[in-house]
N, C-alpha and C positions, 0 to 999 in steps of 0.2 A: 529275414531282413525287415526292419521297420520301414514303413512308408515315409514317415517324417522323423528325423532325429534332431532334437534341440540339444546342443552341447555347450554347457558352461556359458550360457548367454547372460550378459549383464548390459544394463542400459542406464546412462546418466543423462540428465538434462542440467547442464551447468554443474553445480555442486550437489544437486539432488540426485541420489541414486534410486532409481525406480525399480530395477530388477537386479537381483544378486545371484549370479552363478546358477542359473536355471538349467537343469538337464531333465529331459523327458523324451519319450518316444510315443508315436502314434502308429498303430498297426493298420494294415489294410482293412477297410470295412468297419473300423472301430468308431464308436461314439464316445469321444472324450470331452468331458466338461471341465473347463477352467473356472473354478469357483473362488469368489473372494469378495470382501467388502470394498466399498469405494476407496480408491487409492492403493489397492493391493498390487496393481501392476498388470492385471489380467488383459485389459484392452491394449496396453502397450505391447505385451507379448504377442497378441494376435496381429497387431499392425507390423511387427517385425517379421512374422511369418509371411504376411501378405506382401511385404516389400515396401510398405508405406513409411516405415521407420528403419533405420540402420542400427544394429546393435553396437554398443561401445566395444564389446569384446564377445568372443564365443563364435560358434559356427552353427549353420543350419544345413542339413543334408536331406535330400529326398531321392528315394530309389538309388541310393549309393552315390549320388552326385551332389556337389555343392549347390545349395539353393540360394544362399545369401549373395552370391556373386551375380545373380540374374536380376534384371529389372522386373517390376511387378507384372508387366504384360507378357513376359516370357515364362512366368511360373504357372504350372498346372494347378493353380489355386484360385478359387473365387470366394468373394466375401458377400454375405448378406448383412446389411447394417440395421441398426435399431430403427432408423427412419428409412423407409423403403425407397424413397426418391424415385418414384415412378413418374414418367413424363405425362403430365395431365392432358396434353393435346393428342397423345397417341392412343391407339386401341391397345387392348391387352396383348394381342398377338404381335403388334409392332413393338411394344415394350420388351417382350420376351426375345424377339429376334434382333433387337437393336445391336447387340454386341457382335452377332454373326455378320450383320450387314457392314459394320465398321471394319471387321476383319476380312471382308472381301469374300466371304463364303458364297458360292453360287446360289442363285435365287431358289432353284428347285430343292437343293439340299437344305437351305434355310427353312423353307416351307415345311419340309418333312420333319426336321428336328424340332421346330416350334410346335407342330401338331403333336408330336410324341411327348414333349414337355408339358403341354397343356393337358393332355390325356392323363399323364402321370399324376398331376395335382388336381385332377377332376374339375378343370375349368374350361373345357372345350366349348361348352354352351355360352360362355361369356367372352369368347375370343374377340368379338367385334365391339365390345363395350369400352368405354373410357374408365379410367381408374375411379373417377368420382361416382360412378354408378354401381360400384361393388363395395362390399363391407370391408372392415379392417382386416378380418381374418382372411378374406379372399385376396386382399392386396398383399398380405404376407405370403400367401401361396404363389402369387405372381412373381414376387421378388425371389422366391426360391427357384421358380421355373427359369427365370432370367439367368440365374447362376448355373443351374444344372444343364441348361441347353448348351453351354460351352464345354460340357463333358470334362470337368476338372477331376483331378485325382484326389483333391482334398477341398472340402467346403468349410469355410470359416463363418461362424454366425455370431455376431456381436449383439447380444441381448435382443434378439428379433421379436420376442413375445412380450416385451415390457410395455408396449403401447396398448395391449389388448386388455379388456376387462377380465375379471377373475374367472368366470365360467368359460369364456371363450379361450382364455389362456390354457386352462386345464385340458380342454378339448384339443387344442392345437399341439399340446405336448405329446398327446397320444398319436395324433396324425403325423407329426414330424418324426417321431421315433419309427412309426410304421413305414413312412416314406424312405427314411434312411436305410432301413432293412431291405426295402424293395430295390432301391437303386444300387445298393452295395458300395457306396462311396463313403470314405472316412469323413466324419464330421468333427470339427472342434468347435464347441459351443461355449460361449461366454455368458455367465450369469452371476448375480449376487444372491440368488434365491436358492437356498440349500434344499428345499423341498423339490423344486424343479430339477435340480441336479440329481437328486436321489431317484426320481421317477424315470428319467430319460437315459442315464449314462451307463456305459459299460464300465468306465472308470472315471474317477473324479480326481482332479489335481487342485488342491486347495492352496491358494497363495495368501500370504500375510506379509504386508509391508515389503513386497518385493522378493520374499523368500518362499520356497516351496516347502510347505509344512508336511504334506503327505500326498501321495498319489496311490490310489487303491480302488477296488471295486466298491460300490455303494454299501453292500453288507459289511465288508471288511472295515471300511472307514468309519462306519457307525459302531460296529461291535468291537473293533480293536483300534481305537484312535491312538495315534502315536504320541500326540502332545495334549496338554491341557487345553490349548486353544482349539484344536480340532474337536475334542470332546464337547466343548461348550458351544462351538459354532454349528456343529451338525447335531440338530435335535436338542433335547434337554439332558442335563446330567447333574449329578452331585459330585463335586470335586472334594476329595478328602486328602488333607495334607498331614504329614507326620514324620516319623522316623522308623527305620528298620534297625532292630537290635537283636543279634543272634538268631536271625531267621524269623523274627516276629515283627509284624508291622503294627505300630502303635499310632492311632489317629484319634485324638481326644480320648474318650473313655473306651473306645473300641480297639480290639487287637485280634490278629489272626495270623497263622503261619504263612510265610511267603518264601519263594526261592530268589531272593534279592540280596545284594550286598548291603552291609550296614551303612547307614547314612540317611539323609533326607529322602523323602518319598512322596509321591502323589498318586492318587487312584481316581479313576472315573467309575461311578456306579450309576447306571441308567435308572430313571424313576420306576420303570416297569419291572426292574429286578429287585426292588424292595417290596416286601409283602407284609401285610398285617399278620402277626403271629398269633394263631389260635392255640397252638401248642408248639413249644420250642423244637425246631428241626435239628437233627444231629449235625454238629459242626458248623451251624449257621452263626453269623455275627449278629447278636441281638442288641437292641437299644430301645429306649423309651423317648417319647416326645409328646408335646402338647399340640393338639390340632389347632392351627391358626385359621385356615379356611380351606374350602374345597371348591373346585371349578368344574362345571359340567362340560364334558367333551363328547357327548353322544354315548358311544359304547363304553367309554371310560370316564373316570373323574381324576383330576389332578389335585392331590392334597399337598398342603404346605404344613410341615410339622417342625416345631422348634424343640430342640433338646435342652437339657439342663445347662449346658455350657453355651447356650444361645446360638448354636449352629442351626441353620434352617435347611431341611431336606424336602425335596420334591418326591412324591410317591404317586405312581399311577396305578389305579386299581379298577377292577370291573365296575361299571356304573351301578349294577344291582347290588354291589357289595358294600355300599357306603351308608346304607340305612341304619340308623341307630348307633353310629360310631361314638365311642366314648371321647371325652375331652382329652384324655391321656391314652396314647396308643402304644402297644408293644409291637415293635417292628423288627425285621431281620432281613439279611441278604446272605447269599452264599459267597464264600471267599473267592471262588472262581469268577464271580461276576464283578469283582473289584479289579479293574484293568489298570495295570501300571502305566503311567504316562510321564513323558518328560515335561518338566515345569520349572521355569526360571525362579519362581517364588519358593520352590521347595529345595533349592540348592544353595 
């Protein structure tokens, strides 16, 4: 049984529909990331789960019981917001224990649980300090401890790393994932950063304009995108559009056999799956293009290549393999690396 089940949830603000028929499940101990650009509905969905918003339609279930009928304070759900909202006049330990104090938890138990939470986030030595005396990364940990001390079944995190600088953000991604594994609590993490989602998640739910485009493990959502939008949002891709006729896909000057019905088609080909052809590979789809530019990315370089029909391809090659490249390149990819995707423009 899933820990959390979101069933056909929709939300409208007046005439504006923000979420459309969203259904997903969160398993015990899972790290699920809800990913999407601004306006996709991801924070609204989180607020509905937390109880800060009511869905226009649909249901929420937790542990086999209706969740959406409960007020926020009765839900075994806690939220870590983008702005940590620590009380500046309180010590770190007082901030962490504040919710327990309000709930009337006995003082001795509160002290024990606060000590456990601070040890968990490695902040015991800072217990007597005020928030202004610790770093942004440490404040983020305190906000986590304040949520975890309540022993929720589910922790919701609304872009909690966005206020950190790039290096600290990468460090906290690793720490947060390790902490989640240690405490064993399910996390639902909100972000617009696809790289962050790929690094941290067990599964990613990608929203677009209030619709759920795809929900899958990071490797699957990258290697087998369901739609053209997913392919373009997660990493780089080359989107090929054309038609299938009698089992052959025709995209511009290229063609290859497919197991698809006749009609419009679209394919995603990742830049790393296109290679410079030194000698034609058996069954490969070959084409030529003019090298427009190349960008250095450390171990790899990203080439932009224009074909005779003015299509522009991105090609990722090993950094050492770009020396002495000709202006016109012979390129190829394997038919199995052309992943069929749903695409409104191809229908």
